[in-house]
N, C-alpha and C positions, 0 to 999 in steps of 0.2 A: 134496212138490211146492212151488213158490213160487205164492201167490194172484195173480192178474193183477188189479191195482188200477187199471189205465189206464181211461180214458174216451174210447173210440174214439180211442186211441193218443195222449192227451194225460193228463198226469200229473195235471192238476188242471183244474176249470172256468176258473179265471184263466189258465193257459197256453191253453186253448183260445179264450179270449175275446182275449188279447193276440195270437193268430194271427191272428184274424180283422180286428182292429181296425189290426193293424201297429203297436201300441204300441212294439216295439224301434225302429222307424223312423220316430217321430213326424214329424219336420222335413220329411222326405220326403213322407210321408203328408199332411202341412197344405198343403206346397207344389202338391201335384197336386191336392187337392181343390181349392184356390182356384183353379187355373188352369182346371179343369172348371166350377167355380161360374162364373167369369168368362166361360167359352165358352157355358155354358147362357144367360146371362143377355144376351149378345152374340146368340144364335141366336134367343132370343123377342123381344126388344126393340128391338133394333139393326137385325140385319141377318140375314138366313136361312143366309149362310155367313161364320162365324167368322174363317175364313182370310183372307176379302176384307179384313175389318175390320183383323186383325193386319199384311196386307200393306200398307194405306194407313199406318198408325202406322209401319209400318218405313219406307214411303218418308218419310214426315216427319222420322224420325230420322237418314236418310240425308241428307237436305235441311239439316238442322240441322248435322250433321257436316260437310258440303262448305261449307256457310255460316260454319261456326266457323274452318274449315281457311283458308277463302279471307281472311277478317277476320284472322286471325294474321298471314298471309304478308303482308298489307297494311299492317299494323301498325296496324290500326283496331279490334280486338276490345274488346268493352265486355261484360262479364257481366251489366251490367243490363237487357240485352235477351234473355237467355235464358229467362224466364219464358214468353215470347211461344209456346214449344214446346208448353207444358202449355194455355196458352189456345188456341192453333190446334187441338190435338188434341180438346180439350173440344168446341169448336165444330163440327169436322168431326162428332163423333161424334152430337153432337145433330142436323146437320142429317141424318145418315143415319137415326136413329131417327125423326125427324118424316117424311122422306119414304116410310121403310118401312112405318111405322105408318098413314099417311094410305092408302099403296096397298092395305094389309091391310084396310081399311074401306072403301074406295070404289072401285069399278072405275074412275071418273074419275081417279085419281091412278096409274094401273097404270104409266105411262111415268115418273113421278117419281124413284123410287130408281135406275132407270139411269141418266138422267140426271145427279142430284145426283152418285153416285160416280164416273160419268166425268168430270166436271168436277174434283171432288176429287180424281182420281188425277193428272190433268192439271197440275194445278198445280204440285204439288212435283217431278213429272217434268221438268218446263219449268225450274224452279228448279235442279234438280240439273245439267240440262245446261248453265245460263247459269252456274253455279259452278264447273264443270269449263272452260267455255271461257274463263272469266275468270282461270283458274289456267293457262290454257294447255295443258290435255291434250287438248282436243278443238277444232277448227275451230268458229269462232264461226257461220258459215253461215247455214242455212236460217231458225232461228228467229228471228235478227236480222233476217234480212231482210223477214219477215212482218212483225215487230215494226215495222220502220220502215216500211212499207207501211199498216199500218194508222192508225199516228201521222199520216202525212202525209194520208190519207183524213181523218181527223177534222180536221185542222187546216184542209183546204181546205172542210169542211162547216160549220164554225163560223165561218168569215170572211164 
Protein backbone atom coordinates (compact mmCIF):
# COMPACT_ATOMS: atom_id res chain seq x y z
CA UNK A 1 0.00 0.00 0.00
CA UNK A 2 1.25 3.52 -0.94
CA UNK A 3 2.06 5.88 1.92
CA UNK A 4 0.09 9.17 1.95
CA UNK A 5 2.60 12.03 2.10
CA UNK A 6 0.08 14.83 1.55
CA UNK A 7 -0.16 17.59 4.14
CA UNK A 8 -3.88 18.27 4.52
CA UNK A 9 -4.34 17.61 0.81
CA UNK A 10 -1.27 19.61 -0.28
CA UNK A 11 1.86 18.01 -1.67
CA UNK A 12 4.16 20.44 0.12
CA UNK A 13 4.17 23.41 2.43
CA UNK A 14 5.10 25.55 -0.60
CA UNK A 15 1.90 24.48 -2.39
CA UNK A 16 -0.10 25.35 0.75
CA UNK A 17 1.56 28.78 0.96
CA UNK A 18 1.02 29.39 -2.75
CA UNK A 19 -2.68 28.55 -2.40
CA UNK A 20 -3.12 30.82 0.63
CA UNK A 21 -1.33 33.80 -0.89
CA UNK A 22 -2.62 33.24 -4.40
CA UNK A 23 0.84 33.34 -5.93
CA UNK A 24 -0.44 31.76 -9.15
CA UNK A 25 -2.57 34.87 -9.80
CA UNK A 26 -0.27 37.48 -8.31
CA UNK A 27 -1.27 40.36 -10.64
CA UNK A 28 -4.96 39.88 -9.89
CA UNK A 29 -4.30 39.59 -6.16
CA UNK A 30 -2.03 42.63 -6.15
CA UNK A 31 -4.66 44.68 -7.97
CA UNK A 32 -7.44 43.60 -5.60
CA UNK A 33 -5.23 44.23 -2.57
CA UNK A 34 -4.42 47.74 -3.83
CA UNK A 35 -8.11 48.49 -4.42
CA UNK A 36 -8.97 47.23 -0.93
CA UNK A 37 -6.20 49.31 0.62
CA UNK A 38 -7.39 52.45 -1.19
CA UNK A 39 -10.97 51.78 -0.10
CA UNK A 40 -9.86 51.27 3.52
CA UNK A 41 -7.87 54.50 3.41
CA UNK A 42 -10.88 56.37 2.00
CA UNK A 43 -13.29 55.07 4.64
CA UNK A 44 -10.85 55.84 7.45
CA UNK A 45 -9.60 59.30 6.46
CA UNK A 46 -11.71 60.80 3.66
CA UNK A 47 -15.35 59.69 3.88
CA UNK A 48 -17.23 56.88 5.58
CA UNK A 49 -18.62 55.62 2.26
CA UNK A 50 -15.98 54.86 -0.36
CA UNK A 51 -18.63 54.43 -3.07
CA UNK A 52 -19.61 58.09 -2.59
CA UNK A 53 -16.01 59.15 -3.21
CA UNK A 54 -15.78 56.86 -6.23
CA UNK A 55 -19.04 58.33 -7.56
CA UNK A 56 -17.66 61.86 -7.20
CA UNK A 57 -14.49 60.88 -9.06
CA UNK A 58 -16.63 59.15 -11.70
CA UNK A 59 -18.60 62.38 -12.20
CA UNK A 60 -15.33 64.29 -12.59
CA UNK A 61 -14.26 61.82 -15.30
CA UNK A 62 -17.63 62.10 -17.09
CA UNK A 63 -17.38 65.89 -16.90
CA UNK A 64 -13.88 65.72 -18.34
CA UNK A 65 -15.00 63.39 -21.10
CA UNK A 66 -17.93 65.55 -22.13
CA UNK A 67 -15.74 68.68 -21.95
CA UNK A 68 -13.11 67.09 -24.18
CA UNK A 69 -15.83 65.91 -26.57
CA UNK A 70 -17.30 69.43 -26.69
CA UNK A 71 -13.91 71.03 -27.30
CA UNK A 72 -13.01 68.55 -30.04
CA UNK A 73 -16.31 69.23 -31.82
CA UNK A 74 -15.80 72.98 -31.56
CA UNK A 75 -12.12 72.59 -32.58
CA UNK A 76 -10.81 74.27 -29.41
CA UNK A 77 -9.22 71.21 -27.77
CA UNK A 78 -5.96 71.82 -25.91
CA UNK A 79 -4.20 69.00 -24.09
CA UNK A 80 -2.48 71.54 -21.84
CA UNK A 81 -5.71 71.83 -19.83
CA UNK A 82 -5.98 68.10 -19.08
CA UNK A 83 -3.87 68.21 -15.85
CA UNK A 84 -6.74 70.21 -14.35
CA UNK A 85 -8.57 66.91 -13.85
CA UNK A 86 -5.90 65.64 -11.47
CA UNK A 87 -5.73 68.94 -9.59
CA UNK A 88 -9.53 69.14 -9.24
CA UNK A 89 -9.73 65.51 -8.09
CA UNK A 90 -7.06 66.05 -5.43
CA UNK A 91 -8.68 69.28 -4.20
CA UNK A 92 -12.12 67.63 -4.02
CA UNK A 93 -10.75 64.68 -2.04
CA UNK A 94 -8.87 67.02 0.30
CA UNK A 95 -12.03 69.07 0.90
CA UNK A 96 -13.95 65.89 1.71
CA UNK A 97 -11.20 64.68 4.04
CA UNK A 98 -10.97 67.98 5.90
CA UNK A 99 -14.74 68.26 6.34
CA UNK A 100 -15.10 64.59 7.34
CA UNK A 101 -12.31 64.73 9.91
CA UNK A 102 -13.56 68.05 11.30
CA UNK A 103 -16.98 66.45 11.84
CA UNK A 104 -15.44 63.34 13.44
CA UNK A 105 -13.57 65.45 15.98
CA UNK A 106 -16.18 68.08 16.80
CA UNK A 107 -19.97 68.05 16.84
CA UNK A 108 -19.81 71.68 15.82
CA UNK A 109 -18.94 70.58 12.26
CA UNK A 110 -21.40 67.68 11.92
CA UNK A 111 -23.17 69.52 9.06
CA UNK A 112 -19.98 70.23 7.10
CA UNK A 113 -19.34 66.92 5.25
CA UNK A 114 -22.84 66.74 3.79
CA UNK A 115 -22.74 70.34 2.68
CA UNK A 116 -19.29 69.96 1.10
CA UNK A 117 -20.24 66.69 -0.63
CA UNK A 118 -23.47 68.16 -1.98
CA UNK A 119 -21.64 71.14 -3.40
CA UNK A 120 -18.94 68.98 -4.90
CA UNK A 121 -21.49 66.67 -6.53
CA UNK A 122 -23.47 69.61 -7.91
CA UNK A 123 -20.52 71.19 -9.71
CA UNK A 124 -19.73 68.34 -12.14
CA UNK A 125 -23.43 67.54 -12.59
CA UNK A 126 -24.15 71.08 -13.77
CA UNK A 127 -21.04 71.05 -15.94
CA UNK A 128 -22.03 67.74 -17.55
CA UNK A 129 -25.50 69.14 -18.28
CA UNK A 130 -23.99 72.31 -19.76
CA UNK A 131 -21.64 70.28 -21.94
CA UNK A 132 -24.51 68.16 -23.28
CA UNK A 133 -26.60 71.30 -23.81
CA UNK A 134 -23.82 72.99 -25.78
CA UNK A 135 -23.39 69.80 -27.82
CA UNK A 136 -27.11 69.99 -28.61
CA UNK A 137 -28.18 66.74 -26.92
CA UNK A 138 -30.36 68.30 -24.20
CA UNK A 139 -32.26 71.60 -24.11
CA UNK A 140 -30.45 74.47 -22.43
CA UNK A 141 -33.49 75.24 -20.30
CA UNK A 142 -33.64 75.68 -16.55
CA UNK A 143 -29.97 75.81 -15.59
CA UNK A 144 -29.23 78.58 -18.07
CA UNK A 145 -32.32 80.51 -16.93
CA UNK A 146 -31.20 80.28 -13.29
CA UNK A 147 -27.66 81.35 -14.17
CA UNK A 148 -28.99 84.35 -16.13
CA UNK A 149 -31.20 85.37 -13.18
CA UNK A 150 -28.25 85.14 -10.77
CA UNK A 151 -26.01 87.16 -13.11
CA UNK A 152 -28.62 89.87 -13.53
CA UNK A 153 -29.25 89.99 -9.76
CA UNK A 154 -25.56 90.55 -9.00
CA UNK A 155 -25.23 93.14 -11.76
CA UNK A 156 -28.08 95.13 -10.19
CA UNK A 157 -26.63 94.68 -6.70
CA UNK A 158 -23.19 96.05 -7.66
CA UNK A 159 -24.44 99.11 -9.54
